[in-house]
C-alpha positions in Angstrom: 46.2 42.0 -2.2 46.1 44.3 -6.4 42.8 46.2 -6.0 40.9 47.1 -9.9 41.3 50.6 -10.5 37.7 52.2 -10.1 36.2 52.8 -14.5 36.3 56.1 -15.4 32.5 57.8 -15.3 30.7 58.4 -18.4 28.0 60.8 -19.2 25.8 61.4 -22.3 25.6 64.3 -24.5 22.2 64.6 -22.5 23.4 64.6 -19.2 26.9 66.5 -20.4 24.1 69.1 -21.4 22.0 69.5 -18.8 25.5 70.6 -16.9 25.9 73.3 -19.7 22.8 74.1 -20.4 22.9 73.7 -24.2 21.5 71.8 -26.3 23.2 68.3 -26.5 23.8 68.9 -30.4 26.1 72.0 -29.7 28.5 68.7 -27.4 28.2 66.5 -30.4 29.8 70.0 -32.0 32.4 70.8 -29.0 32.7 66.9 -29.4 34.0 67.2 -33.0 35.5 70.5 -32.7 38.2 68.8 -30.0 36.7 70.5 -27.1 35.9 67.4 -26.0 36.8 63.9 -26.4 34.2 61.3 -26.9 33.7 57.6 -26.6 32.0 55.7 -29.0 29.7 52.4 -27.4 29.4 49.3 -29.0 25.9 50.5 -30.8 27.7 53.7 -32.1 26.4 56.6 -29.0 28.8 58.7 -27.5 30.1 59.0 -23.9 32.1 61.8 -22.6 34.6 61.4 -19.3 33.0 63.4 -16.7 36.9 64.2 -15.3 37.5 66.0 -18.8 33.8 67.8 -18.7 34.4 68.7 -15.2 37.7 70.4 -16.6 35.9 71.8 -19.4 33.4 73.3 -17.1 35.7 75.2 -14.7 37.5 76.6 -18.0 34.0 77.9 -19.8 32.0 79.4 -16.8 36.0 81.1 -16.1 35.6 82.5 -19.4 31.8 83.3 -19.2 31.6 85.2 -16.1 
C-alpha cells in the first residue's frame, strides 16, 4: 500500500514573526535577502516552510546568545 507523503507545513509571515519576536515585514525582508524561501499562494501571499523556519530559528538564537 502506497502512502501519500504528508504535506509540508506552511507558516504565514505573522506566524514566523511571532516565533522570532520580530515584525512580519522583517520576515519579508529576510525572504528578499535569501535567508528564507517564500512560497506564493494563488492569491500572491507569502508562506514559509516550517522545516526551513525551524532551521533558521536554531541558528538565529544560537548566534544571539
